C-alpha positions in Angstrom: -11.0 6.0 -8.5 -10.9 8.9 -11.2 -9.1 11.1 -8.4 -5.6 9.8 -8.5 -5.2 11.3 -5.0 -7.8 8.7 -3.8 -6.4 5.7 -4.8 -6.3 2.6 -2.1 -3.0 1.2 -1.3 -3.8 -2.0 0.1 -0.4 -3.7 2.1 -0.1 -7.1 2.5 2.4 -7.8 5.4 2.5 -9.2 8.6 5.1 -7.2 10.0 4.3 -4.1 12.7 7.1 -2.4 12.1 7.2 -2.6 8.2 3.5 -1.6 8.6 4.2 1.7 10.7 7.0 2.7 9.0 5.7 2.3 5.9 2.7 4.1 6.7 5.0 7.3 7.9 7.3 7.4 5.0 3.7 7.7 2.8 3.3 10.7 5.0 7.0 12.2 4.7 6.0 11.7 0.9 3.4 14.0 1.0 1.3 11.1 -0.3 -2.7 11.6 0.3 -3.6 7.9 -0.9 -5.1 6.0 1.7 -3.1 3.0 2.9 -5.0 0.0 3.9 -3.1 -3.3 5.8 -4.1 -7.0 5.8 -1.7 -9.5 7.8 -1.0 -12.2 5.4 -2.3 -14.1 2.3 -5.9 -15.5 3.4 -6.7 -12.1 4.6 -5.6 -10.6 1.8 -7.7 -12.3 -0.8 -10.9 -11.8 1.8 -10.6 -8.1 1.8 -10.2 -8.4 -2.1 -13.3 -10.8 -2.6 -15.2 -9.2 -0.2 -15.9 -11.7 2.6 -15.8 -12.2 6.3 -14.8 -8.9 7.7 -14.0 -7.5 4.9 -17.4 -7.3 3.1 -18.3 -3.8 3.4 -17.1 -2.1 0.3 -17.4 0.9 1.0 -15.3 0.6 4.6 -13.0 -1.7 2.4 -12.7 -0.1 -1.1 -11.2 -1.8 -4.1 -7.4 -1.4 -3.7 -6.1 0.6 -6.6 -2.1 -0.5 -5.8 -1.2 -4.1 -3.7 2.0 -3.7 -2.1 2.9 -7.6 -1.0 5.1 -9.2 1.3 6.2 -12.8 -0.1 6.7 -14.2 3.5 3.6 -14.1 5.4 2.0 -16.5 7.7 -1.1 -18.7 6.5 -1.1 -17.9 3.0 2.5 -16.6 1.3 2.5 -14.1 -0.9 3.5 -16.1 -3.9 0.4 -18.0 -3.2 -1.6 -14.9 -3.3 -0.3 -13.6 -6.3 -1.0 -16.5 -7.8 -4.4 -16.8 -6.8 -4.8 -12.9 -7.9 -3.3 -12.9 -11.3 -5.2 -15.7 -12.1 -8.7 -14.9 -10.8 -10.3 -12.4 -13.8 -11.9 -10.5 -11.2 -8.7 -9.3 -9.8 -6.4 -9.6 -12.2 -6.4 -5.9 -13.4 -4.9 -4.8 -10.0 -1.2 -3.5 -9.9 0.8 -6.1 -7.4 3.8 -4.6 -6.1 6.1 -7.4 -4.6 7.7 -5.6 -1.3 9.8 -7.6 0.6 12.9 -8.3 2.4 14.1 -11.3 -0.4 16.9 -10.5 -2.3 16.8 -14.0 -3.5 16.6 -14.2 -7.7 14.6 -17.0 -7.5 11.9 -14.8 -5.4 12.3 -12.3 -8.3 12.1 -14.6 -10.6 9.1 -16.7 -9.7 6.9 -13.2 -8.9 7.4 -12.2 -12.4 6.4 -15.4 -13.2 3.5 -15.2 -11.9 2.5 -11.9 -13.2 3.5 -9.2 -10.5 4.0 -5.5 -11.8 6.9 -4.7 -9.9 9.8 -5.9 -7.4 11.0 -4.4 -5.0 13.2 -5.2 -1.8 12.5 -3.1 1.2 14.8 -0.8 2.6 16.9 -0.7 5.2 16.9 2.5 6.3 13.8 5.1 6.8 15.1 7.7 4.4 15.1 4.9 1.8 12.0 4.2 2.2 11.0 7.3 1.8 12.7 7.7 -1.6 11.1 4.6 -2.2 7.5 5.7 -1.3 7.9 9.0 -3.2 8.8 7.1 -6.6 6.3 4.4 -5.9 4.1 7.4 -5.3 5.3 9.4 -8.6 5.3 6.1 -10.7 1.7 4.7 -9.9 -0.1 7.9 -9.0 0.7 10.8 -11.3 2.7 8.9 -14.5 1.3 5.4 -15.3 -2.9 5.3 -15.9 -5.0 2.9 -14.0 -7.8 1.4 -15.0 -11.0 3.0 -13.9 -12.8 0.8 -11.4 -16.4 2.6 -12.6 -15.9 1.9 -15.7 -15.0 -1.5 -15.1 -17.8 -2.3 -12.8 -20.1 -0.8 -15.4 -19.6 -3.6 -18.1 
């Protein structure tokens, strides 16, 4: 994943409309990153551990960034975040909470669990495009992410 354009964004969100709008906003933002999706915390952890339907690492590559909704069925984002950040094999993946919640408790708890950023979903599509452009600039142009090839050769 040395090519910053090739970084996979894994979105964990059960809302189809939010996923489609995020996908469209990424295209409008001219970000060339691939957006993959899971619909709940259970699927997210299966994807990250290459289990079940996600067992093919070529088809389901390790993400460079996770966009995590807090309110999902089966296992919510808070539980998934806690598991990701407590797992030595996963904790280096940046996690951005991307949710409708503005609750101070959710913000505080997310940072306590190790989230890298907390973003409240904008209410307009134009706002979403702006967030995707900023996210893209920050995570894919400014920040140096760990090279997974280096990590895998240890």
